[in-house]
Structures are given as structure tokens and as C-alpha cells.
VEXDREN-2710 file (C-alpha; in Angstrom, 1 decimal):
% VEXDREN-2710
k/r/px/py/pz
1/UNK/-15.4/23.2/-7.9
2/UNK/-15.0/20.1/-10.7
3/UNK/-17.0/17.2/-10.0
4/UNK/-13.8/15.1/-9.5
5/UNK/-12.2/17.4/-7.2
6/UNK/-15.8/17.3/-5.2
7/UNK/-16.0/13.4/-5.5
8/UNK/-12.6/13.1/-3.9
9/UNK/-13.3/15.4/-1.2
10/UNK/-16.7/13.5/-0.3
11/UNK/-14.4/10.3/0.0
12/UNK/-12.0/12.0/2.3
13/UNK/-14.8/13.2/4.2
14/UNK/-16.5/10.2/4.4
15/UNK/-13.3/8.4/5.2
16/UNK/-12.7/10.6/8.1
17/UNK/-16.4/10.5/9.5
18/UNK/-16.3/6.5/9.3
19/UNK/-12.8/6.6/10.8
20/UNK/-13.8/8.7/13.6
21/UNK/-16.8/6.7/14.2
22/UNK/-15.1/3.7/14.3
23/UNK/-12.5/5.2/16.6
24/UNK/-15.0/6.3/18.9
25/UNK/-16.6/2.9/18.9
26/UNK/-13.4/1.0/19.5
27/UNK/-12.6/3.8/22.3
28/UNK/-16.0/3.5/24.0
29/UNK/-15.4/-0.8/23.5
30/UNK/-11.8/-0.4/25.1
31/UNK/-13.4/1.7/28.1
32/UNK/-16.1/-0.6/28.7
33/UNK/-13.7/-3.5/28.7
34/UNK/-11.1/-1.8/30.9
35/UNK/-13.9/-1.1/33.7
36/UNK/-15.1/-4.6/33.9
37/UNK/-13.2/-6.2/36.9
38/UNK/-10.1/-8.4/36.9
39/UNK/-10.7/-11.5/38.6
40/UNK/-8.1/-13.7/40.5
41/UNK/-9.0/-16.9/42.2
42/UNK/-6.4/-18.2/44.4
43/UNK/-7.4/-21.9/45.6
44/UNK/-4.9/-23.7/47.7
45/UNK/-4.5/-27.6/48.2
46/UNK/-5.4/-29.5/51.2
47/UNK/-5.3/-26.6/53.6
48/UNK/-8.4/-26.5/55.8
49/UNK/-10.4/-24.1/57.6
50/UNK/-8.5/-24.3/60.5
51/UNK/-5.1/-23.5/58.9
52/UNK/-5.3/-19.6/59.3
53/UNK/-4.4/-17.7/62.1
54/UNK/-7.4/-15.6/61.3
55/UNK/-9.7/-18.8/62.2
56/UNK/-8.4/-19.3/65.5
57/UNK/-5.1/-21.2/65.1
58/UNK/-2.6/-19.8/67.6
59/UNK/0.4/-21.4/66.0
60/UNK/0.2/-21.1/62.2
61/UNK/1.9/-17.7/60.7
62/UNK/-0.5/-16.4/58.1
63/UNK/-0.4/-12.8/58.4
64/UNK/-1.3/-11.5/54.9
65/UNK/-4.1/-13.8/54.6
66/UNK/-5.4/-12.6/58.0
67/UNK/-5.1/-9.2/57.1
68/UNK/-7.1/-10.0/53.8
69/UNK/-10.1/-11.1/55.7
70/UNK/-10.0/-7.7/57.5
71/UNK/-11.0/-6.4/54.2
72/UNK/-13.1/-9.0/52.6
73/UNK/-16.7/-10.8/52.9
74/UNK/-15.9/-14.1/54.3
75/UNK/-18.6/-17.5/53.5
76/UNK/-18.4/-19.0/57.1
77/UNK/-20.8/-21.7/55.8
78/UNK/-18.8/-22.8/52.4
79/UNK/-18.5/-26.1/51.3
80/UNK/-16.4/-27.7/48.5
81/UNK/-16.1/-31.3/47.8
82/UNK/-13.7/-33.3/50.2
83/UNK/-11.1/-34.2/47.8
84/UNK/-9.3/-32.2/45.0
85/UNK/-10.6/-33.0/41.7
86/UNK/-13.9/-33.0/42.7
87/UNK/-13.9/-29.4/44.2
88/UNK/-12.2/-28.2/41.2
89/UNK/-14.7/-29.8/38.4
90/UNK/-17.7/-27.9/40.6
91/UNK/-15.7/-24.7/41.0
92/UNK/-14.8/-24.8/37.1
93/UNK/-18.7/-25.5/36.0
94/UNK/-21.0/-24.5/38.6
95/UNK/-22.1/-27.9/38.7
96/UNK/-22.2/-31.0/40.8
97/UNK/-19.0/-33.0/40.3
98/UNK/-20.5/-36.1/39.8
99/UNK/-22.3/-35.0/36.9
100/UNK/-19.2/-33.9/35.3
101/UNK/-17.7/-37.1/35.2
102/UNK/-15.2/-36.1/38.2
103/UNK/-16.0/-38.0/41.4
104/UNK/-12.5/-39.6/42.1
105/UNK/-8.6/-38.1/42.0
106/UNK/-7.5/-40.7/39.6
107/UNK/-8.6/-44.2/38.0
108/UNK/-10.2/-42.5/34.8
109/UNK/-13.0/-40.5/37.0
110/UNK/-10.8/-37.2/37.3
111/UNK/-11.4/-36.2/33.8
112/UNK/-13.9/-33.2/33.0
113/UNK/-16.2/-34.2/30.3
114/UNK/-16.0/-32.9/27.1
115/UNK/-19.5/-31.2/26.9
116/UNK/-18.5/-29.1/30.1
117/UNK/-18.0/-25.8/30.1
118/UNK/-15.7/-23.7/32.2
119/UNK/-14.9/-20.4/33.9
120/UNK/-12.1/-19.9/31.6
121/UNK/-14.4/-20.6/28.7
122/UNK/-16.8/-18.0/30.3
123/UNK/-14.0/-15.4/30.7
124/UNK/-12.7/-15.9/27.2
125/UNK/-15.8/-15.5/25.5
126/UNK/-16.3/-12.5/27.3
127/UNK/-12.9/-10.7/25.7
128/UNK/-11.0/-11.4/28.7
129/UNK/-7.4/-12.8/28.9
130/UNK/-7.3/-16.1/30.9
131/UNK/-4.3/-17.7/32.8
132/UNK/-4.0/-20.7/35.0
133/UNK/-0.8/-21.4/37.1
134/UNK/-0.4/-24.5/39.3
135/UNK/-3.0/-27.6/39.9
136/UNK/-5.5/-28.6/37.2
137/UNK/-6.2/-32.0/37.9
138/UNK/-8.9/-32.5/35.5
139/UNK/-7.1/-34.1/32.9
140/UNK/-3.5/-34.0/31.4
141/UNK/-4.6/-34.9/27.5
142/UNK/-6.6/-33.2/24.8
143/UNK/-9.6/-32.5/25.0
144/UNK/-9.2/-32.1/29.0
145/UNK/-6.2/-29.9/29.5
146/UNK/-6.5/-26.6/30.8
147/UNK/-5.6/-24.9/27.4
148/UNK/-8.4/-26.8/25.7
149/UNK/-10.7/-25.6/28.2
150/UNK/-10.6/-21.7/27.8
151/UNK/-7.2/-21.2/29.2
152/UNK/-4.9/-18.8/27.0
153/UNK/-1.9/-19.1/29.1
154/UNK/-0.9/-21.7/31.4
155/UNK/2.0/-23.0/33.8
156/UNK/1.0/-26.2/35.6
157/UNK/2.3/-29.4/36.9
158/UNK/0.7/-32.8/35.7
159/UNK/-1.9/-35.0/37.4
160/UNK/-2.8/-34.0/40.7
161/UNK/0.3/-32.9/42.2
162/UNK/4.0/-32.3/41.5
163/UNK/5.5/-35.6/41.7
164/UNK/2.5/-37.6/40.7
165/UNK/2.7/-40.1/37.8
166/UNK/1.4/-37.9/34.9
167/UNK/4.0/-34.9/36.1
168/UNK/7.3/-34.4/34.5
169/UNK/9.9/-36.9/35.9
170/UNK/11.9/-36.5/39.1
171/UNK/10.1/-33.0/40.1
172/UNK/10.6/-32.4/43.9
173/UNK/9.1/-29.3/44.3
174/UNK/12.3/-27.3/43.7
175/UNK/13.7/-26.1/40.5
176/UNK/11.2/-28.7/38.4
177/UNK/9.7/-28.7/35.0
178/UNK/6.3/-27.7/34.3
179/UNK/4.0/-27.4/31.5
180/UNK/4.2/-24.3/29.8
181/UNK/1.1/-24.2/27.6
182/UNK/1.2/-28.0/27.5
183/UNK/4.9/-28.1/26.5
184/UNK/7.3/-29.1/29.0
185/UNK/9.6/-25.9/30.8
186/UNK/12.3/-25.6/33.5
187/UNK/11.6/-23.2/36.2
188/UNK/14.3/-22.2/39.1
189/UNK/12.6/-22.1/42.7
190/UNK/10.4/-23.4/44.8
191/UNK/7.1/-24.6/43.3
192/UNK/4.7/-22.1/45.1
193/UNK/7.2/-19.3/44.4
194/UNK/6.9/-20.1/40.8
195/UNK/3.2/-20.5/40.3
196/UNK/2.9/-17.0/41.9
197/UNK/5.6/-15.5/40.2
198/UNK/4.2/-16.8/36.6
199/UNK/1.0/-15.4/37.6
200/UNK/2.3/-11.8/38.6
201/UNK/4.0/-11.8/35.1
202/UNK/0.7/-13.1/33.4
203/UNK/-1.1/-10.1/35.4
204/UNK/1.7/-7.4/34.2
205/UNK/1.4/-8.3/30.7
206/UNK/-2.6/-8.3/30.8
207/UNK/-2.8/-5.1/33.3
208/UNK/-4.5/-3.0/30.9
209/UNK/-7.2/-5.6/29.8
210/UNK/-9.6/-7.3/32.0
211/UNK/-7.9/-10.6/32.8
212/UNK/-9.1/-13.9/34.7
213/UNK/-6.1/-15.4/36.7
214/UNK/-6.7/-18.7/38.4
215/UNK/-3.7/-19.1/40.7
216/UNK/-3.9/-22.8/42.5
217/UNK/-0.6/-23.9/44.1
218/UNK/-0.1/-27.4/44.6
219/UNK/1.1/-26.5/48.1
220/UNK/0.2/-27.5/50.8
221/UNK/-0.5/-31.1/49.6
222/UNK/2.1/-33.7/50.1
223/UNK/4.7/-34.7/50.2
224/UNK/5.4/-31.9/52.4
225/UNK/8.5/-30.4/50.8
226/UNK/9.4/-27.1/51.9
227/UNK/12.0/-24.7/52.0
228/UNK/14.4/-25.0/54.7
229/UNK/13.7/-21.4/56.1
230/UNK/10.0/-22.2/56.3
231/UNK/10.3/-25.3/58.1
232/UNK/12.6/-23.4/60.4
233/UNK/9.8/-21.4/61.8
234/UNK/8.4/-24.0/63.5
235/UNK/11.0/-26.7/63.9
236/UNK/11.6/-25.9/67.5
237/UNK/7.9/-26.3/68.8
238/UNK/7.7/-29.6/71.0
239/UNK/6.3/-32.8/69.1
240/UNK/3.3/-32.6/71.8
241/UNK/2.3/-29.1/69.5
242/UNK/3.0/-30.1/66.3
243/UNK/4.6/-33.3/64.5
244/UNK/7.3/-33.1/62.5
245/UNK/5.2/-33.3/58.9
246/UNK/2.6/-30.6/60.6
247/UNK/5.7/-28.3/60.9
248/UNK/6.3/-28.7/57.4
249/UNK/2.8/-28.2/56.2
250/UNK/2.4/-25.1/58.2
251/UNK/5.8/-23.9/56.8
252/UNK/4.4/-24.3/53.0
253/UNK/1.2/-22.7/54.4
254/UNK/3.6/-19.4/55.7
255/UNK/5.0/-19.6/52.1
256/UNK/1.9/-19.3/50.5
257/UNK/1.0/-16.3/52.8
258/UNK/4.1/-14.5/51.7
259/UNK/3.4/-15.2/48.2
260/UNK/-0.2/-14.1/48.7
261/UNK/1.3/-10.6/50.3
262/UNK/3.5/-10.5/46.9
263/UNK/0.6/-10.6/44.9
264/UNK/-1.6/-8.1/46.9
265/UNK/1.3/-5.5/47.0
266/UNK/1.8/-5.9/43.1
267/UNK/-1.7/-5.5/42.3
268/UNK/-1.3/-2.0/44.3
269/UNK/1.9/-1.2/42.5
270/UNK/0.2/-1.6/39.2
271/UNK/-3.0/0.5/40.5
272/UNK/-5.4/-2.1/39.6
273/UNK/-6.2/-3.4/43.0
274/UNK/-9.5/-1.7/43.5
275/UNK/-10.8/-2.8/40.4
276/UNK/-9.7/-6.6/40.9
277/UNK/-11.9/-9.2/42.5
278/UNK/-9.6/-11.1/44.6
279/UNK/-10.5/-14.5/45.9
280/UNK/-8.7/-16.9/48.3
281/UNK/-10.1/-20.5/49.2
282/UNK/-9.4/-23.9/49.8
283/UNK/-10.3/-27.1/48.0
284/UNK/-11.0/-29.3/50.8
285/UNK/-10.6/-30.2/54.4
286/UNK/-6.8/-30.1/56.0
287/UNK/-4.6/-33.2/54.9
288/UNK/-2.2/-32.5/57.7
289/UNK/-3.2/-29.6/59.9
290/UNK/-4.7/-31.9/62.3
291/UNK/-4.1/-35.1/64.1
292/UNK/-5.9/-37.1/66.8
293/UNK/-3.9/-40.3/67.2
294/UNK/-4.9/-42.2/70.3
295/UNK/-6.4/-39.3/72.0
296/UNK/-3.2/-37.2/71.3
297/UNK/-4.3/-34.3/69.4
298/UNK/-1.7/-31.9/67.4
299/UNK/-2.7/-29.1/65.1
300/UNK/-6.1/-27.4/65.0
301/UNK/-9.3/-27.8/63.6
302/UNK/-11.6/-25.3/64.4
303/UNK/-13.6/-27.4/66.5
304/UNK/-14.5/-29.6/63.7
305/UNK/-15.0/-33.7/63.1
306/UNK/-13.2/-34.9/60.0
307/UNK/-10.4/-34.1/57.8
308/UNK/-9.7/-34.4/54.2
309/UNK/-11.8/-37.0/52.4
310/UNK/-14.4/-36.9/55.5
311/UNK/-18.3/-36.5/55.0
312/UNK/-18.3/-34.5/58.3
313/UNK/-17.9/-30.8/58.1
314/UNK/-13.9/-30.7/58.6
315/UNK/-13.5/-32.5/55.2
316/UNK/-15.5/-30.2/53.2
317/UNK/-16.2/-26.7/54.9
318/UNK/-13.3/-24.3/53.7
319/UNK/-12.2/-20.7/53.9
320/UNK/-13.8/-18.5/51.1
321/UNK/-12.7/-14.7/51.5
322/UNK/-13.8/-12.1/48.4
323/UNK/-12.7/-8.7/47.8
324/UNK/-13.7/-6.1/45.4
325/UNK/-13.2/-2.6/46.6
326/UNK/-15.1/-0.5/43.1
327/UNK/-17.6/-3.5/43.8
328/UNK/-18.3/-2.4/47.5
329/UNK/-16.6/-5.7/48.8
330/UNK/-14.2/-4.4/51.1
331/UNK/-15.3/-4.5/54.6
332/UNK/-14.8/-7.3/56.9
333/UNK/-18.4/-9.2/57.0
334/UNK/-19.0/-12.6/57.9
335/UNK/-21.9/-14.3/55.8
336/UNK/-23.3/-17.6/57.2
337/UNK/-25.7/-18.4/54.5
338/UNK/-24.9/-22.0/53.3
339/UNK/-22.9/-21.8/49.9
340/UNK/-20.6/-23.8/47.7
341/UNK/-18.1/-23.9/45.0
342/UNK/-20.8/-24.5/42.6
343/UNK/-22.0/-20.9/43.1
344/UNK/-18.8/-19.2/41.8
345/UNK/-19.4/-19.5/38.2
346/UNK/-22.6/-17.7/38.5
347/UNK/-21.7/-15.2/40.9
348/UNK/-18.5/-13.9/39.1
349/UNK/-20.6/-13.8/35.8
350/UNK/-23.0/-11.3/37.6
351/UNK/-20.2/-9.5/39.4
352/UNK/-18.5/-8.9/36.1
353/UNK/-21.4/-8.5/33.8
354/UNK/-20.7/-11.1/31.5
355/UNK/-22.9/-14.2/29.9
356/UNK/-22.4/-17.9/31.3
357/UNK/-20.5/-19.9/28.6
358/UNK/-22.2/-20.7/25.2
359/UNK/-23.8/-24.3/25.5
360/UNK/-23.3/-24.3/29.1
361/UNK/-25.3/-26.9/30.9
362/UNK/-28.0/-26.5/33.6
363/UNK/-26.4/-24.9/36.7
364/UNK/-26.6/-26.3/40.0
365/UNK/-25.1/-23.5/41.5
366/UNK/-26.7/-20.0/42.4
367/UNK/-25.4/-16.4/42.3
368/UNK/-24.7/-15.1/45.7
369/UNK/-24.5/-11.8/44.4
370/UNK/-27.6/-10.6/46.4
371/UNK/-26.1/-12.4/49.6
372/UNK/-22.8/-10.2/49.2
373/UNK/-25.2/-7.1/49.1
374/UNK/-27.0/-8.1/52.2
375/UNK/-30.0/-9.9/51.0
376/UNK/-30.5/-13.7/51.9
377/UNK/-31.9/-15.2/49.0
378/UNK/-30.7/-18.7/49.6
379/UNK/-31.9/-19.2/53.2
380/UNK/-33.4/-22.6/53.1
381/UNK/-31.5/-24.3/50.0
382/UNK/-30.1/-27.7/50.3
383/UNK/-26.9/-29.0/49.0
384/UNK/-25.2/-32.4/48.6
385/UNK/-21.5/-33.0/49.0
386/UNK/-19.8/-36.4/48.7
387/UNK/-16.5/-38.5/48.5
388/UNK/-16.7/-41.4/46.1
389/UNK/-13.2/-42.2/45.2
390/UNK/-14.3/-45.6/43.4
391/UNK/-14.8/-46.5/39.9
392/UNK/-18.9/-47.1/40.4
393/UNK/-20.4/-44.4/42.5
394/UNK/-22.5/-45.8/45.6
395/UNK/-25.6/-44.2/46.6
396/UNK/-25.2/-42.6/50.2
397/UNK/-21.3/-43.0/50.4
398/UNK/-19.5/-41.0/52.7
399/UNK/-22.1/-38.1/51.8
400/UNK/-23.4/-35.1/53.3
401/UNK/-26.9/-33.2/52.8
402/UNK/-26.9/-30.0/54.1
403/UNK/-29.3/-27.0/54.9
404/UNK/-28.3/-24.1/56.9
405/UNK/-26.8/-25.7/60.0
406/UNK/-28.5/-29.0/59.5
407/UNK/-26.2/-31.9/58.2
408/UNK/-27.6/-35.5/57.2
409/UNK/-24.4/-37.8/57.1
410/UNK/-24.5/-41.1/55.0
411/UNK/-28.2/-40.7/55.5
412/UNK/-28.3/-41.7/58.7
413/UNK/-26.9/-39.4/61.3
414/UNK/-28.4/-35.9/61.9
415/UNK/-26.5/-33.2/63.6
416/UNK/-26.9/-29.3/63.8
417/UNK/-23.5/-27.7/64.1
418/UNK/-25.3/-24.2/65.3
419/UNK/-24.8/-25.8/68.8
420/UNK/-22.7/-29.2/68.0
421/UNK/-19.8/-28.0/65.8
422/UNK/-17.8/-31.1/66.3
423/UNK/-20.9/-33.3/65.0
424/UNK/-20.9/-35.5/68.2
425/UNK/-24.5/-35.7/68.9
426/UNK/-26.5/-37.4/66.5
427/UNK/-30.3/-36.2/66.8
428/UNK/-31.8/-38.2/63.8
429/UNK/-34.4/-39.8/66.2
430/UNK/-35.6/-36.6/67.5
431/UNK/-36.1/-35.1/64.4
432/UNK/-37.5/-37.5/61.8
433/UNK/-39.3/-34.9/59.5
434/UNK/-36.1/-33.1/58.9
435/UNK/-34.4/-36.8/58.3
436/UNK/-37.1/-37.4/55.5
437/UNK/-36.8/-33.9/54.0
438/UNK/-33.4/-34.2/53.5
439/UNK/-33.2/-37.8/52.4
440/UNK/-36.0/-36.9/50.0
441/UNK/-33.6/-34.1/48.6
442/UNK/-30.9/-36.5/48.3
443/UNK/-33.2/-38.8/46.1
444/UNK/-33.7/-36.1/43.6
445/UNK/-30.0/-35.2/43.8
446/UNK/-28.7/-38.7/43.2
447/UNK/-31.1/-39.3/40.3
448/UNK/-29.9/-36.0/38.5
449/UNK/-26.1/-36.7/38.9
450/UNK/-26.4/-40.4/38.2
451/UNK/-27.6/-40.1/35.0
452/UNK/-24.2/-40.7/33.1
453/UNK/-22.2/-42.6/35.7
454/UNK/-22.1/-45.6/32.9
455/UNK/-20.6/-43.2/30.3
456/UNK/-17.0/-43.5/30.4
457/UNK/-14.7/-40.5/29.0
458/UNK/-12.2/-41.5/26.2
459/UNK/-8.8/-40.4/25.4
460/UNK/-8.5/-39.3/21.7
461/UNK/-5.9/-41.5/20.2
462/UNK/-4.7/-40.1/16.7
463/UNK/-6.0/-36.7/17.0
464/UNK/-4.1/-34.0/15.4
465/UNK/-4.5/-31.9/18.5
466/UNK/-2.3/-34.5/20.3
467/UNK/0.0/-36.9/18.3
468/UNK/1.7/-38.8/20.2
469/UNK/-0.3/-39.0/23.0
470/UNK/1.0/-40.1/26.6
471/UNK/-1.2/-42.2/28.6
472/UNK/-0.2/-43.2/32.4
473/UNK/-1.3/-45.4/35.2
474/UNK/-2.9/-42.6/37.0
475/UNK/-5.7/-42.7/34.7
476/UNK/-6.6/-46.6/34.6
477/UNK/-9.7/-47.9/35.2
478/UNK/-9.3/-50.9/37.4
479/UNK/-9.9/-52.6/40.7
480/UNK/-11.1/-50.4/43.8
481/UNK/-7.4/-50.3/45.0
482/UNK/-5.4/-47.2/43.9
483/UNK/-3.4/-47.3/40.9
484/UNK/0.4/-46.5/40.8
485/UNK/-0.5/-42.5/40.9
486/UNK/2.8/-40.9/42.2
487/UNK/6.4/-41.3/41.0
488/UNK/7.1/-42.8/44.5
489/UNK/5.0/-45.8/43.6
490/UNK/6.2/-45.7/40.2
491/UNK/9.9/-46.1/41.4
492/UNK/8.7/-48.8/44.1
493/UNK/7.3/-51.0/41.5
494/UNK/3.8/-51.0/42.7
495/UNK/1.4/-53.1/41.0
496/UNK/-1.6/-51.9/38.8
497/UNK/-4.3/-53.4/36.5
498/UNK/-6.9/-52.5/34.3
499/UNK/-7.7/-50.1/31.1
500/UNK/-7.8/-47.1/29.5
501/UNK/-11.2/-45.8/27.3
502/UNK/-9.7/-44.8/24.1
503/UNK/-11.4/-43.4/21.3
504/UNK/-9.5/-44.3/18.0
505/UNK/-10.2/-40.9/15.9
506/UNK/-9.5/-42.5/12.8
507/UNK/-8.3/-45.7/10.7
508/UNK/-4.4/-46.3/10.4
509/UNK/-1.1/-47.3/11.3
510/UNK/-0.2/-46.7/15.1
511/UNK/2.8/-47.2/17.2
512/UNK/2.5/-48.1/20.8
513/UNK/5.2/-47.6/23.2
514/UNK/5.4/-48.9/26.6
515/UNK/7.9/-47.7/29.1
516/UNK/8.8/-48.3/32.7
517/UNK/9.7/-45.0/33.2
518/UNK/8.5/-41.9/31.3
519/UNK/10.4/-41.0/27.9
520/UNK/12.1/-37.9/29.7
521/UNK/13.8/-40.0/32.1
522/UNK/15.6/-42.0/28.9
523/UNK/15.9/-44.8/31.5
524/UNK/15.8/-48.5/30.3
525/UNK/12.7/-50.8/31.4
526/UNK/14.9/-53.2/33.8
527/UNK/17.3/-50.7/35.7
528/UNK/17.9/-49.6/39.2
529/UNK/17.4/-45.8/39.4
530/UNK/19.2/-43.7/42.0
531/UNK/17.7/-42.3/45.1
532/UNK/17.3/-38.7/45.7
533/UNK/18.4/-37.9/49.1
534/UNK/17.5/-35.1/51.5
535/UNK/21.2/-33.9/51.3
536/UNK/20.9/-33.5/47.5
537/UNK/17.7/-31.5/47.7
538/UNK/17.2/-29.7/50.9
539/UNK/13.7/-29.3/52.1
540/UNK/12.7/-32.5/51.0
541/UNK/10.6/-34.5/53.7
542/UNK/12.2/-37.8/53.1
543/UNK/14.5/-39.4/50.5
544/UNK/13.1/-40.8/47.4
545/UNK/13.4/-44.5/46.7
546/UNK/15.8/-46.0/44.3
547/UNK/13.9/-47.4/41.4
548/UNK/13.0/-51.0/41.7
549/UNK/14.3/-53.2/38.7
550/UNK/11.2/-55.5/38.0
551/UNK/13.0/-57.6/35.8
552/UNK/10.5/-57.6/33.1
553/UNK/10.8/-60.3/30.2
554/UNK/7.7/-59.6/28.0
555/UNK/5.2/-57.2/27.5
556/UNK/1.5/-57.2/25.7
557/UNK/-1.4/-55.2/24.6
558/UNK/-4.9/-55.3/23.8
559/UNK/-6.9/-53.1/22.1
560/UNK/-10.6/-54.8/23.0
561/UNK/-12.2/-56.5/19.6
562/UNK/-9.4/-55.5/17.6
563/UNK/-6.1/-56.9/18.5
564/UNK/-3.4/-58.6/21.1
565/UNK/0.1/-58.8/20.6
566/UNK/3.1/-59.5/22.7
567/UNK/6.7/-59.0/22.4
568/UNK/10.1/-59.9/24.4
569/UNK/12.5/-57.4/26.3
570/UNK/15.7/-57.5/25.5
571/UNK/18.5/-55.9/27.8
572/UNK/18.7/-52.2/27.8
573/UNK/15.6/-51.7/26.0
574/UNK/13.7/-48.4/27.1
575/UNK/10.4/-49.3/25.4
576/UNK/8.4/-52.3/24.2
577/UNK/7.2/-51.1/20.9
578/UNK/4.4/-52.4/18.8
579/UNK/3.3/-51.7/15.3
580/UNK/-0.5/-52.2/14.7
581/UNK/-3.0/-51.2/12.6
582/UNK/-6.3/-50.0/14.0
583/UNK/-10.1/-48.9/13.4
584/UNK/-11.5/-46.0/14.3
585/UNK/-13.9/-46.2/17.2
586/UNK/-14.0/-46.5/21.1
587/UNK/-12.7/-49.1/22.6
588/UNK/-10.4/-50.4/25.9
589/UNK/-6.7/-50.5/25.9
590/UNK/-4.7/-52.7/28.3
591/UNK/-1.1/-52.7/28.2
592/UNK/1.3/-55.0/30.6
593/UNK/4.9/-55.9/31.5
594/UNK/5.1/-59.5/32.6
595/UNK/8.1/-60.7/34.8
596/UNK/9.9/-64.0/34.7
597/UNK/7.4/-65.6/37.2
598/UNK/4.6/-64.3/34.5
599/UNK/3.1/-61.9/36.9
600/UNK/1.5/-58.7/34.8
601/UNK/2.0/-55.5/35.8
602/UNK/0.2/-52.2/34.1
603/UNK/2.5/-50.4/31.9
604/UNK/3.1/-47.0/33.9
605/UNK/3.7/-45.0/30.8
606/UNK/2.0/-45.9/27.1
607/UNK/2.8/-43.4/24.2
608/UNK/0.6/-43.9/21.2
609/UNK/1.4/-42.0/17.6
610/UNK/-0.4/-42.3/14.7
611/UNK/2.3/-43.0/11.7
END
């Protein structure tokens, strides 16, 4: 055989050998990836511990979630923040919410700090496909958006809920426009149905790869808009059993339950149910499921004290059910160990055999895998939850230090829920040593979480990642009174005041446009918008009022230590426009409209573009 032939044969055989080895490595990698469990985390909004049939509620209809309970492990002493955004920041990062910059739901303190890493970052780095559907509530601008924080596919509303200030104008829960990978897109159907349907599409597309699906419907958060068929399930109940708002609230939950059943059926149809970690949880105590007005009780709260926003258990103890058949978590089991949403990130990392996100900050949560496997390794831990919802957090404000069944509330009152679930009997004076120990833990916790309280979080102005940028009154730093955070308040002309913390990315010329209504509305500054009636949109809780004409005459802006300027408003103007030259750096932006009586009001919508 000539040397040329030998050489050619050697090359061919080498290619076959290398290609074969490469194919084997790829097959091995594909097999390993495919064997990793999928993860679906369903977190509902404002649904409390007592808003499920399986927890003793005799009225509500939740057969699918109740059935799921019979196949899953349940954390019966599981806690979150008493409100939405703080819970989600802790869930996403495995860290205390106050450390992440998220201790409010509005006012510039619902933005997840840039240096925090998320569940989605973790799964993306591990080769998972990641999708988020529904509610984010950790920032609507770069670099806070879900697509900036590890999510590859998203369909989400703006702000903390459908119909809030950053959400698309005139959304009603029905046939709305949501943000698909950050871009507005029209969807047909009820909001919860849409978010579940989009999640299922994502799952179908990625069924042959490991995926992480974050399914966070905004329901049953108010306004309590619900398809008529679901309201009808409860409408004939006497008002002494359920008030009208509660009937709507329960209807929204039953709709979630139907969608949860549809999700489970699809997982079985796709033959991926057994190797999918499926979690059901909620983000805080009930917002409408329990009312006690002048001793008249309607609804159900599992015997707990407090509802959404409360430092008592009813504000932050929530359901948590987890199922993974291939991981031998598929039998009904109560786990009474104290746990919290900050434990979920390290737990999923261990269950999936993946690393924590790169550059992750110090975790506050602990993996509960040993507990799921029957070993109580966290028996004596302490945890803290609180509800600040102010610009500058205050020590001990609406706080609960927890250890097993012990609760130190506001640093003063001590309860043991083992025999006092309603937290009615303060036993602090009888247990001074326990009080001292729990207060000492809080002091250490406060020292840790308060380190960055004075470090404001800045919107990036002029970034190539988002130009133009939209700022809304939802995120204004201002007086402790709530800013105009929803579109009803925008229509009614609610007063606001304050500033946005902004970072001018680079020197340049910028166009700043102030609007009374968002750009997609195409409405003039001084106009009376029509109401949206119940007849027009069946399922609305109440009519959406007409927009009030505030009769503005002027507008002004101030970039602190850079420029202050004013312009007049003419009839028919849709915006007040300023062309300004700005220097790079961090500053504060104030933007206001001024009426004929010379009274200022915050500009609800501000658009800034680097020219």
C-alpha cells in the first residue's frame, strides 16, 4: 500500500474514531442532561393557607390541588414575607429580602439589586431552559427585568399586578397585552388561563431537555376580576358566609385549580410527570379569603391571626407542597420543621445536582433535602420575617422572630402556636430567657440585613440594553404615603411626589417626555378618558372610572446638580418634551406636571431616550 493511501486511510480512521468518541461524549452529556429533573414552581398571588379545601376550608373548590396534596410532601410550618415582592426576592435568591433591596412593593424598593443572582441564573448556568410566566414584581427596567435575570422565555405583566401603573394600559384581566420577552403582545383569554397556557407551550417545546418553569399567576390578587362561570360557583352563598368580594376571590382560586389540573394532565400526557419536581406555594397570607368585621366573620383562615401584611402567622405562613416521583417524594407527608422561601434555591440545587449561581452572595436559606428524606437537621434554627413597606426600614417594625412553634412578635409579644395557633395568649413575661434569645437573634439579623439600606438602586439611563427607558410613578421614592401604583389611581388623578434614582450611563443629549397617560394610550395630557363598564367586560369586580382631566398648564424636570427646566402645555399635547444635555453619573430625577392653581403632581409616566 503506497504511503499516500496509508496516510489517507489513517486520516479517515482517525476522523471516525474522534467523531465516534465525540458522539459518545455528546450522547452521554445528552443522557445526563435528560436525566436531570425538570422543575415547575407554581406560586399564586395573595392566596393564604386557609384558601384550600385540603386545609379545612369547607366552601372553596380546589379538587386538583387537594389531590396533589395526597401525593406530595407538605411543609406545614413554611413562611414567606407578608407581601408580594419581598417574598419573591427571597425565593429567587435564597437570601433575606431586606438584604436584596426589596422590602416594599412600590416606591423604588421592589427592585432586585444588580449583584443578586436568581434561581433562573442558576438553572441557565446548569444548561436548563428557563421560562417565567405571570408575575415578576422585581423590576420592569434593565437590569432588573426577568430576561436580564436568567429567564430565556417570558410572558409577564408589568409591576406587581395586572392593571398596575407599569402594566400595559387598560388591561382588565381579560384579553390583555402582556410582555413577551419584554415586548408587548396581545393575548386572548383570562389572565390565569393565558399564563398557564403559555407555560404549557414552553414545557411542550422543551420536554426533551431539562427545564425550569416559574409559573406565577397574578391571581387571586385584586382587583377581583373573574370569569362569570367561576363567580357563579359561589354567587348564591349567603353574604353571612361569603361577602361578594370573597366569592370572586374564591372563583379566581378555583380557576387556578382547574389550570393546575390541566398542567398535571399535560405532564402525564408528555410522559415527563415522574421526573418533574412540581411545587405549589403562595406568596403571602390571604388578601380576601378571611374577614372579621365587627365580630362578623366570613371566610376561613385555618385558625390563624392576621392576613396579608401581618406579622402574625396569618400574614406569612403559607402552603408548600412538593412532588417528585423519581426522587421518591410522592407520598403524602407532613413536615413540621420551620422552613421558608429562602430555603428553596439551595434545596433545588441539591435535588437537581447543580451548582449555585456563579458569584452568588452568602445564602441565608438552607437545603431542606435532608428533611424531605426524613432527617430533621434544622430543628432549632431561627428565622425572621417582617413587613416594612416604607422608604427607610425601622427596627422591629411588623416583625416575627420564629423558632419551631415559638413566635416573638414586634420584639415584645411571645406566642407558642403549638397550643395557641390564633396567637391570643402573650406569654413573654413567663419566658424571659426565650424572649432574650430571640431578641439577640434579631439583633444579629438586623445588623446583617441593614448594611445596604442607604444604598439606593438606580435605573440605567441611556443604556444600549434599554433605550428609551420608561419610568413610572410606581417606582418613585417619596413620602411614606403610597405613590400612584395602579391605573385606577392614574385615572382618578391621585397625587404623588418624589424622585427616581437614575444613573446616566454616558454624557450626551437626551429627550425626556412626560406623560399623563402611557404612550400606548395615545391620549392627550388634558383629557377625560371613558370609563370601562361591567357590561363591556363581563367579570369585572366594578367599573373602571373615567380618567379625570387634571387641567395641567406646565411641566418641569430636575436632574439634581445638573439641570432644572420648565415648559408650557398646549391644548392637545400628548407629552411635555425636554431636550437636555446630561453628564454621566448617578443623580435624582424629579418630573412634575403643574395645574392652574400652581399645584404640582408627579408625572405618572416618563420616557427618556439617548439621542
